[in-house]
N, C-alpha and C positions, 0 to 999 in steps of 0.2 A: 894557492892551494889546491884548485882543481887540477892545475898542471902537474902538481906532485901527485895526485891521487891517480891520475893516469899512468903513471910510470909503474902501478902495481898491475902487471900483465896477468891477469886471473879472469877466467870466464866466470862471472859472478851470477849464475843462473842455478838456483837450488833444484837441479835436476840431475839424474843419473847419467854416467857417460855411456853413450848408446852407440855401438858400432854399426854401420850401415848394414853389415850383413848380418847383423843380431837385432833387428828393431823390436823384437818382442821379449828381451832379456829382462828379467824381473828387475824392478827397482830395488835399490838398496834400502835397507831400513834405517831411518834416520831417527836419533833420539833426542828429545829435547834438551835433555841434561848432558849430552855428549861432549866430551872435550878434545880439543885439537891442539897438539903440540906445536904444530907450525901448519904452514899452507900446503905443504904435501901430504900430510894425514887428513887435511879437509878434501883435498882432491882424491885420495884413496877412498874415503869415506862415502863419496859420490855427492856430498853437498854442493860443490862447484866443479869446473871443469877447467884443465889447464889447456892453453892454446900454443900450437908450435910458433916459436922453437921452444917454448918453456912449457912441456907437458905436465911439469910439477908445479907450474906457476912461477910468479916472480914477485918477491915481497921484499923489496928493498928496505923498507922501513920498519918491518916487523909487526904490521897490524894484526897478523894472523898467529902470533905467538903466544902460545897458551891461552887461547881463547875458549870459550863454550860455544855450544852451538847457537843460543840466543844471539850472543854478540857477532858470531861470524854471519849469521843472518842478517844482521842490521847493517854490517860493513858492506855486504854484497848488495843490499838493496839501496844503500846510499850511492855506491859508485854507479849503478845503472841510472839513478835518479838525476845525479850531477852530469852524466854523460848526456842524458835526454835535454836537459836544460842548455847544456853547451852546444848541442846540435842546432836547437832554436836559436841561440845567441849568435852562433857563427853565421848562419843564415840570415839572420835579421841584420847583422853588420854590412854584410854584401849588399844584401836587396834594399836595405833603408839608405844607403849612401848612392844608390843608383836612382832612386826614384826622388831624392831630397830635393826641394827648390821647386817641385811641380804641384799641382794642384790634388794631386793623388794623396799626398801626404799632409795633413792638417793644413790646407789651403796656402800652400808654399811657405809657411812659417818654419820649417826645419831646414836648416843648412849645416855645412861644416861636418867634421869627424863624428863618427857613430858615437864616440865616448862623450860627446857634448850633446847628443839629442835629447837626452832625459832633462837636461836643464831647460829646454826650450819646448817641450811637451805641455799643452793647457792642463789646468788642474782638474778639469773635467775628465780627462783620460785617465789620470791616476786614480779618481775616485772609481770610475768603472772598472779599471783593472784591480784595484784592491777588493772589491767586491768578488770578482772573478777569482781571485788567489784565494780568499778566505773560503768561498764554497768549494773550489776545488781541493783543497787542502784538508777541508772538513771531511768529506768523502774519503779521501786517501785514507786519512787517520782511522776513521770508523771501520774501514775495509781491512787495514792491515795491523793495526796497532792495539796491543792490549789496555785495557782501561788502567791508568796508575793507581786507582784507588782498590783494584783487585789483583793486581801483579805483585811479585815478590819483589821487584825493583823497578825503577823507572827504565822507560826507553826500550821496553820488550815489544816485539813484534808477536802477533799470534802464531802458535806453533806450526800451523797448517799454511801460513802465507808464503806462497813462492816468490822470493825477491823479484821486484820489479812488475809482478803481475797484478794490476788493478783493474783488469776486466775492461780496458778501454783498448778496443781494437777496430776503429771504424772502418777500415779499409779490408778487414778481414783477411790479414796475412797469416793469422794463426789458426785459421779455420781449416779443418779436414787435412790436418798435416801429421804426418807420422813423427813418433818421438824422436827419429834422427833428423827431419827435416826442420822440425821445430827448434830442436838444440842449434842447428847451423844458423836459423834465423836470429836467435839469442845471441849466438856469437858474433853474428854480423852487426847487430844493433850494438853490441857492447864495445866492440874493436872500433866502430865508427864513432861511439860517444868519447872513446878515449882520445882518439884523433882531434875530434872536436874540443876536447878540453884543453889539449895543447895548441889548438889552432887560435881559440878564443884569447887564450893568454898572450899568444904571439901579437894577435891583432891589437889588444889594448896596450901592449907594450911598445908595438910600432907607432900607434898613433900618438901615445904619450911622448914619443921620442920627437917623431917628425912634426906632429901638429897637423897632419894632412890626412885625407882619406885614402884607405888602404890601397886600392886598385891603382888610382894615380900616381901614388908615390912609388909603388912597385915598378910601374913602367917607367917612371921618371929615373929610378935608381938603374934599372937595366940599360937606359940610354945615356947614363952618366949626367943626368940632368937633375939631379934631386935637389942639390943645392939652390940651383936657379929657381925651381918650382916653390920651394919654401919661401924665397925672397918675394916672388911674383905673387903667389897665390894664399899663403898660410893667414887664416884670419880675416880674409874677405868676406864680404857679405854673402856672396854666391860662389863658395869656393869650387862647387862641382863645375858650374859653368866656366869659371877660370882655368880650372884643370883642363878641361876640354879644349879649349882655345889654345892654351901651352901645348897641349898635346899635338894640336894640329900644326902650330908653329914649328915644333920639333920635327915631326914627320917631313913638313915642308923643306928642312934643311938636308934631308937625307936623299931626297927626290931630285 
């Protein structure tokens, strides 16, 4: 699903299109009850931005067909959120597999492909993670979403909420930025998030297919040794160490 969402090439930032030469251009007036016939009309209204080469956006599955402002706002926020999660997941896949089997990660208890790591994580970790997720989501809902008891329908965000803006910027990337610079940062985050959604879907698919860690299987494939690596190292107690030893053996054949 995340990979499909990433095909919707739209800059989902509820901010006006601001040219570099006209940073003080007045923002368009966005109405909470406004209707959008398609994605292009939402871009024209200034709710979101198109990005090259799709200046009017690309909406292959018709998510923006005849939607109102509230629904468009929710879709935009959803894409940004999924992109952020995917960026963390893609990074976690690569880093987690590089440190597996070391005392750094749960006292050497976690090994094998990243898609199997969650099965090996101690219960105490899941308890801590669950509390962190509940606290984070509670703050997120309170900041961005209307109360279901007061709104006219469920799943409505607050009218003044900017999709993706939850007031979390610990590194200060958005501070003291012009509107044009801020829009460029939003575009970069969104496009990296889309790439990450595709990447994490590919990582999962590859590991389900090969049963091997991502990077070792890529190197073995490029060397024409993927089949041999699967036979030797798949499902071994310490696959990472086995893969490194196998790589050294393959390298020795070419030296």
